[in-house]
C-alpha positions, 0 to 999 in steps of 0.5 A: 306088498305088506311089510311081512312079505317084504321082510321075507323077500329081503331075507331070501334075497340076502341069502341068495346074494350070499350064495351068489359068491359061489353061484353068481346067477343066484346072486343076481336073483338075490340082489333083485329080490333085495331091491324089491324088498327095499323098495317096499320097506322104503314105502312102508316107512315112508323113507325114500332114502332107503331105496335111493341109496340102494339104487345108487349102490347098485348103479356103482356096482354095475358101472364098476363091473362094466368098466373093469371088464372093458379095461381088462378086455382092452388090456388083453386084446390091445396091450398084449401081442403074442407071436405064436411063431416065436412065443414072444410077448410084446407090450407086456408092461401095457398088458400088466398096466391094463390089468392093474387099471381094471382092478383099481377102477373096479375097486373104486366103484365097488367101494362106492357101491358099499358106501351107498349100501351101508347108508341103506342098511344103516337107515334100515337099522334105525327105522326097524330097530334091528341092529343086525342091519347096522352090523351087516352094513359095517361088515359090507363096507369093511369087506369091500375095502378088504377085497383088494386082499381077498379076505374081504369076500369072506366078510361080505359073505358074512355081511349078507348073512347078517343082513338076511337075519336082519330082514327075517328079524324085523318085528311086524307092528301089531295093530290093535283092532279099533275098540268099539265106542262105549255106548252112551249111558241110558237116559235117566228115568 
């Protein structure tokens, strides 16, 4: 694919990722489009670190989501027992501890995810000269840190919008058509 199509794909994907905060299915489609665009841009600039860091970030995000969900399910079904006859909850502290552990594990992997995506977008900012990627990368990392107090989700939403602007603002180098060689001068008479 050309740089033009990758920039459009990345911009649309980043916007869908931002919308994914409200409609998760669109976020999933968005991140897939962003990953495809990052692969193409990495090939265009011949810099594999752009895509590799994004892959690592995505893997950490998936591991964090699965591990957090697994621990949370374990806390719900294993740590808490509710007796419907008496209404008593036994093992409440194990349940609360499981929830806290799930949040901490998910947060750590989410932070790793943001660190690797920051590396990706910082490199992209350097390669393309588009500073919006750098700003979006910083907001993505700060947002990930602040998700623990929920304000970070707003920052991450803004970050993905800035990343979309960055993709749409990539300047396509204009290649000049090769000039025809000048014909040799006529031989002297």
